[in-house]
Structures are given as C-alpha cells and as structure tokens.
VOGU-3710 file (C-alpha; in Angstrom, 3 decimals, decimal comma):
1> xxxxxxxxxx> 19,273/72,691/26,854  17,393/69,400/26,490  13,628/69,139/27,081  13,962/67,614/30,545  16,351/70,331/31,717  14,069/72,976/30,217  11,087/71,467/32,020  12,944/71,427/35,335  14,163/75,000/34,883  10,682/76,174/33,973
11> xxxxxxxxxx> 9,111/74,435/36,926  11,783/75,798/39,276  11,559/79,347/37,917  7,741/79,151/37,709  7,965/81,164/34,512  5,646/80,698/31,571  8,204/80,019/28,864  6,573/81,859/25,963  5,907/85,024/28,005  8,877/86,042/30,165
21> xxxxxxxxxx> 6,896/88,948/31,638  4,297/86,610/33,128  5,253/84,507/36,116  2,905/81,653/36,828  2,952/78,306/38,518  -0,448/77,349/37,129  -0,471/73,856/35,670  -2,340/74,969/32,556  0,389/77,534/31,833  3,202/75,055/32,373
31> xxxxxxxxxx> 1,673/72,236/30,299  -0,119/74,155/27,540  2,492/76,716/26,532  5,354/76,129/24,117  7,930/74,706/24,143  6,757/72,473/26,983  3,441/71,675/25,314  5,110/69,295/22,845  7,288/67,873/25,615  4,222/66,948/27,670
41> xxxxxxxxxx> 2,379/65,554/24,649  5,267/63,483/23,274  7,306/62,614/26,364  4,635/62,324/29,064  1,074/61,936/27,816  1,642/59,616/24,836  3,868/57,146/26,742  1,509/57,232/29,731  -1,452/56,502/27,443  0,354/53,504/25,910
51> xxxxxxxxxx> 1,281/52,109/29,349  -2,225/52,539/30,764  -3,808/50,828/27,754  -1,266/47,994/27,769  -1,557/47,273/31,487  -5,339/47,638/31,504  -5,465/44,997/28,776  -4,175/42,483/31,314  -7,379/42,880/33,346  -10,383/40,748/32,356
61> xxxxxxxxxx> -13,009/42,645/30,381  -15,834/43,288/32,858  -19,383/42,399/31,858  -22,586/41,930/33,780  -22,125/38,183/33,300  -18,743/38,100/35,068  -19,464/40,681/37,789  -21,832/40,483/40,745  -22,011/43,847/42,499  -24,639/46,490/41,871
71> xxxxxxxxxx> -21,928/49,151/41,710  -20,021/47,238/39,003  -23,217/46,768/36,971  -24,111/50,437/37,360  -20,597/51,507/36,364  -20,841/49,299/33,271  -24,093/51,065/32,350  -22,508/54,475/32,976  -19,454/53,626/30,874  -21,707/52,271/28,084
81> xxxxxxxxxx> -23,607/55,575/28,033  -20,346/57,538/28,104  -18,827/55,470/25,272  -21,890/56,163/23,071  -20,994/59,860/22,935  -17,252/60,089/23,586  -14,946/60,713/20,616  -11,740/61,383/22,597  -9,218/58,576/22,981  -11,838/55,825/23,277
91> xxxxxxxxxx> -9,131/53,219/23,873  -8,034/55,122/26,999  -11,558/55,259/28,399  -12,170/51,583/27,645  -8,919/50,829/29,498  -10,013/52,995/32,423  -13,337/51,159/32,499  -11,600/47,808/32,637  -9,345/48,773/35,544  -11,922/50,773/37,458
101> xxxxxxxxxx> -14,782/48,266/37,260  -12,515/45,278/37,932  -10,965/46,936/40,989  -14,384/47,972/42,330  -15,733/44,476/41,665  -13,034/42,470/43,405  -11,672/44,715/46,170  -14,013/46,138/48,784  -11,352/48,624/49,938  -11,480/50,325/46,517
111> xxxxxxxxxx> -15,271/50,156/46,576  -15,356/51,841/49,970  -12,834/54,513/48,948  -14,745/55,209/45,734  -17,940/55,558/47,786  -16,232/58,149/50,001  -14,952/60,012/46,942  -18,433/59,961/45,409  -19,964/61,259/48,644  -17,453/64,132/48,657
121> xxxxxxxxxx> -18,435/65,023/45,094  -22,136/64,973/46,023  -21,397/67,169/49,047  -19,443/69,569/46,827  -22,378/69,734/44,392  -24,864/70,336/47,202  -22,475/72,868/48,748  -22,295/74,815/45,479  -18,579/74,057/45,105  -18,762/71,948/41,943
131> xxxxxxxxxx> -19,302/73,574/38,577  -21,835/72,141/36,173  -20,453/71,446/32,740  -20,809/74,334/30,353  -23,544/74,472/27,741  -22,857/72,070/24,853  -19,558/70,945/26,350  -17,694/68,821/25,490  -17,673/70,355/22,018  -19,144/68,421/19,071
141> xxxxxxxxxx> -15,749/67,308/17,805  -15,256/65,476/21,128  -18,820/64,465/22,007  -21,762/63,252/19,900  -24,712/63,828/22,258  -27,624/65,702/20,679  -27,542/69,358/21,686  -28,490/71,081/23,898  -26,661/69,484/26,810  -24,671/70,736/29,744
151> xxxxxxxxxx> -25,392/74,180/31,162  -28,934/74,442/32,498  -29,619/70,937/31,126  -26,896/69,384/33,305  -28,010/67,284/36,257  -25,375/69,076/38,346  -26,927/72,434/37,451  -30,408/71,148/38,278  -29,270/69,780/41,640  -27,516/73,031/42,478
161> xxxxxxxxxx> -30,622/75,042/41,643  -32,523/72,964/44,223  -29,625/72,336/46,596  -31,050/74,163/49,603  -34,360/72,319/49,205  -32,507/69,000/48,875  -30,386/69,719/51,939  -33,576/70,597/53,841  -35,227/67,343/52,772  -32,148/65,454/53,924
171> xxxxxxxxx> -32,094/67,324/57,223  -28,582/68,650/56,531  -27,450/72,164/57,365  -25,210/73,593/54,645  -22,582/74,370/57,315  -22,396/70,642/58,162  -21,082/69,643/54,748  -17,488/68,390/54,880  -16,285/70,571/52,041
//
C-alpha cells in the first residue's frame, strides 16, 4: 500500500497506525505517529515549506521606508523581535513576515480581518480561554531568549491573572465576551 493510500485508510479508519488498540482522530496522533510521520514531513510539510518560501519571495520585502501604516510598522517591530530569538525554520518565518506585512499594508480588507482575529484572541485571553506559553518554552534549541520566560513571566499569564480587574476597568462583563 503506497503512502497516500495508507494515509487515506488511516484517516478513514481513524486508527493510530502504530497502536491498533487505540482509536483516535486527533491530529497529533495522525501526523506524529509512524508511518505517517515521515509521510507528512517528506510529502506535505517540506513541499509546502518550499512553495511558501518561493511564492513569498515574489512579494517586496517590507520595511518602514516602503510601508506607511502603523500596523505594518508595528508588525515589522514584532517580527524583528521574534527573529532575534527564533531558531526554527527562519526562512519560513521571514517568508510569512513578507506576505503578512505586505497584505496588511496594501489591503484594508486583510487589515480589518486581522483586527477582528486579534480582538478574538484578546477576548479569549481575557475570558481565560487562551493558555499562556509554558515556562521556558519554546525550548532552548528552538529559542534563544534569556531564561526565565513564558509561564508566570508571559504577558498572557499576567493579563489572565488580572483579567477580572481589566474587564472591570473596561466595563465589560465576562459573560459578554464573544468566546
């Protein structure tokens, strides 16, 4: 049975391939367990990475000199901070920056939709439905920030600790949050 047929059978049967006694349709079980792990790495993730990087390279490289919006400038600052510490597939994240900032900069529809998405994340944080990153995560082999970070040092954690006070200051009842 070829890899594609095996993938389809596994997805249809919802069976974790390396443990026939465990039935699961959880994405992490489907993608992370052998033999499908190598299929996803080699046949899905690697080609997708190459395509994203290649197509993103067609976008102009955004800078503060060639962008005008506050959001684009702020995103450039955020990406610069992120790139200082990130050790995982930097070419992918530089490609994502190029596409994301350029789309936000030139198309107000994407700006508006991103704003909505951001508001939903903030509401989820204030509603206690968004987990703070774990202490010292990402791990050192992926991230070069000086420890400690994450956990109780995370801005998400700090906001959640004060979420009821923040909601009170904003005049928002927790039950009125969209999420």
